[in-house]
PAPA-665152 format. One record per residue: residue in three letters; x, y, z of N, C-alpha, C in turn. Coordinates in steps of 0.02 Angstrom, whole numbers, plus 50000, padded with zeros to 5 digits. Example, Ala and Ser with C-alpha at 12.3 -4.5 7.8 and 13.67 -1.06 7.14 Angstrom:
BEGIN
ALA506604971650390506154977550390506604983550390SER506424988850354506844994750357506455000250394
END
This chain:
BEGIN
MET465404939548825465054945548848465254946948919ILE465404952548945465564954749006464884954549048GLN464834951649103464164951349135464074957749177GLY464554960849211464524965949248465154968849266MET465234975549282465854977849295465844984349342THR466374985849374466474992249406467104995249377GLY467065001549347467695004149320467605011549305PHE468115014349284468165021749267468645022749209ALA468455026249157468935028049105468805035249078GLU469375038449063469305045049038469805046148987LYS469625048448928470105049948874469915055948834ASN470455058848802470355064548760470555062448692TYR470175065348643470305063948573470275070248531ALA470535070548474470475076548428470505074548358SER470085077548318470125076748247470175083948214GLY470155084148155470175091448121469565095948141SER469015092948155468435096848168468125096148234LEU468385091648276468065089748340468595088048392ARG468465089948449468875088048507468435084848560LEU468575079048586468125075448624468485073548692LYS468105074248745468255071248811467725066048828VAL467975059848837467475054748852467615051848920THR467105052148965467185049249031466645044049041ILE466825037949059466395032049076466485029649143LYS465995029449181465935026949252465495021249251SER465685015249272465225009449274465175006749343LEU464625004649362464525001049428464114994849416ASN464294990049461463804983749459463114985649473HIS462664982049434461974984049436461584977649413ARG461044976449433460684969749419460434970849343PHE460294976349317460064977449246460564982049209PHE460414982649146460824987549108460484994449120ASP460854999249144460565005649157461055010949129TRP460825015249087461215019949048461065027249068ALA461575031849080461405038149099461965042349053TYR461695046349012462085050548974462075058048993ARG462645061348999462655068349013463175071648967GLY463125078048960463655081148923463345084748860THR463745085448806463555088848745462975084848716PRO462415087848698461885084348667462045082248595LEU461955075948584462175072848518461635069848481GLY460995070448507460415068348465460465060548463ASP460345057948403460275050848392460945047348398VAL461505051148402462155047548413462155045048485GLU461835047848529461795045348605461475038048603ASN460935037248563460675030448557461115025748527ARG461545028048476462035023248445462565021648495LEU462755025648542463265024748591462955019748641ARG462355020648658462015015948706462015008848674ALA461885008148611461895001948573462554998548578ILE463105002648570463774999948571463894996548639CYS463685000548692463724998148761463364991348769GLN462744991348749462304985048758462604979248722LYS462974979948668463314974148634463814971748675ARG464164975048721464684973348761464564971648833LEU464054975248862463904974048931463144971948940GLN463084966248974462394964048981462004967449039ARG462414969349088462124972749145462624978149174GLY462404982349221462834987549251462524993949238ARG462684998649279462465005849269463085009549238LEU462965012649180463475016249150463325023749148GLU463735027749175463685035049175464155037549124VAL463955040149072464355042549020464295050349016PHE464925053249014464925060549004465375061648943MET465115065148896465495067048836465485075048824GLU466045077748823466085084748808466435085648741ALA466015088348694466265089148627466375096748610THR466905098448582467055105048558467105105048481PHE466665108148448466655108648377467045113948352LEU467585111548315468145116548298468015119848229ASP467645116648191467515119048118466965124348120PRO467025131148101466505136248111465995134148057LYS466075129548009465545128247958464975124047990ILE465085121048052464585117148082464055121348119TRP464175127648122463695132148160463245136348120ASN462675136848139462205142048109462165148248152PHE462225153948129462185160548165461785165048127SER461275168148164460845173148135460655178148185VAL460525184048163460245189648205459585191448178ASN459075191548224458425193448206458395200748203GLU458575203548148458635210948136458035214448144ALA457465211748124456835215248130456585215948202LEU456725210748240456615211048317457095216048344LEU457685216248330458205220548355458015227848340GLU457785229648282457575235948259456935238248305LYS456495233848313455885235148350456065236348426VAL456485232548455456715233248524457055239948535LEU457555241248490457945247548493457505253548483SER457045254048440456605259848428456175260648492SER455895255148517455535256348572455895258548639LEU456505256248644456915258848697457125266148690GLU457255267948627457335275148612456815279548626ARG456165277448613455555281248627455515282148703VAL455595276648739455555277148810456125281348843ALA456685280848816457205285848845457085292648825SER456755293948768456575300848748456095303348789ARG455575299948806455035301548855455265302948920LEU455725299648947456035299849014456585305449014GLY456755307348961457325312648955458005309348981LYS458055303448968458675299648991459085297948925PRO459755297848930460125296148874460035287548858PHE460025286448793459965279448782460635276448755ASP460895271648785461525268948767461575261348786LEU461605256948735461665250048747462315247648716SER462685243748753463265240648727463115234748686LEU463585231948647463455226248606463345220248652ASP463675219948709463565214648759462855214548777GLN462585220448792461855221048825461375218848763ILE461485220648703461075219048649461045211448642LEU461625207948647461715200748637461355196748689LYS461235200048744460845197248803460165196748798ILE459865201048748459105201748739458895194948708PRO458445191548737458165185248715457895185748642GLN458065180648603457775179448533458175183648479ILE458615188348502458965192348454459445188448412VAL459845184348446460395180248411460195172648419ASP460245169348365460155161948362460845158848341LEU461105154848392461695150948367461545143548384SER461545139548326461405132548335461855128448290ARG461925122348311462405117748282462015114048227LYS462345113948167462035109448111462145101948129ASP461755097648089461845090448104462545088748093LEU462775083348135463435080248128463485077048060THR464095077448035464335073947973464395066547989ALA464345062647937464515055347947465185053947975ALA465655058047951466345057247976466365058848052ASP465995064048075466035066048148465675060148189VAL465125057548162464805052548194465265045948201ALA465595044648151466065038648152466635039948200PHE466875046348205467375048148253467185047548317ILE466575049648333466295049348402466235042248423GLU465915037848380465815031148396466495027448409LYS466955028748367467625025548376467965027648440CYS467925033748454468255036448519467885033348580PHE467215033148580466835030248632466965023348644ALA467055019248588467165011648594467875011048619ALA468425015248600469025014748625469025016248695THR468685020748724468635022848793468315016848835LEU467785014048801467425008248837467865002348842ASP468305001048791468764995548798469234996248862
END
């Protein structure tokens, strides 16, 4: 087991559904210290930390992982139509009272908070395995 190290590694990986950029910077440190930044990966972050702790007893590891999800099926997208109708009717009433024309572009509508929800579904087992494999290869 490596006791401590100073180093830097950066690698890019791609699968059919995922593109990853993994950056690891390590510094000598008295204890094991983990810092993760980048795309939120939930429990996978803890699994990556465990991979590190099996190989490194001490040191400060700064991990940055940028993940691009290529498969559109991994995304949830919804429009809160009831809220959108309520907002638009209220704005139309205000515009009518003021005697001003009412015109909103799609860009402006999409910027209204809570109108659009875009979220990522849970990672598949294959995606988790791919992320772990890529992380371990970069750590090597």
